[in-house]
N, C-alpha and C positions, 0 to 999 in steps of 0.2 A: 503493499499500499504505500504510495506516493502522497506528500502532502505539501503544502505551500510553507516555505520557510522565508522571514524577514531578515534581510541582514543589516546591520547597524555598525557604523564607525566606531572605533575605540576611542578615538582622538576625539571628536565633537559629540558623536551621539546621534547624528542624523541617521535615519532609515532611508537607503538610497535602493538597495536591491531586493527584489522577489525572485526566488528560484525554487525550484523543485527538489526534494530530497526524500530518501528512503528511510524512514523514522522506525522502521520495525527493528528491534535489537540495538539501536544507537543509543549510547549512554552518554557521550561526550557531545558538546555543541559545535557545530560548522564553524570553521574559520577559513575565510579566504583573503588573500592580499588583493582588493580593488581600488579603482579610482574613486576618490570623494571629491564631488565638485564643490563642496563647502569648504573643506581643507584645501583643495586645489594639488594634492599630492596622493600618492598610492599609499593607503594604510590597510591594516587588517580590520576585516570587518566580520563580526561573530553574529551567529544566530541569536534571534531575541525570541522572548515567550510569546 
């Protein structure tokens, strides 16, 4: 089962990206290095609740 996951910037906290992720059996949050429009740089984005 795949579900929507919202990714938020760790630096400024803005929620920039929405992606799909397989949540079954996952205990840790997804972390990706993406471009943040607010910070104007590449930062780590984490999955939010």
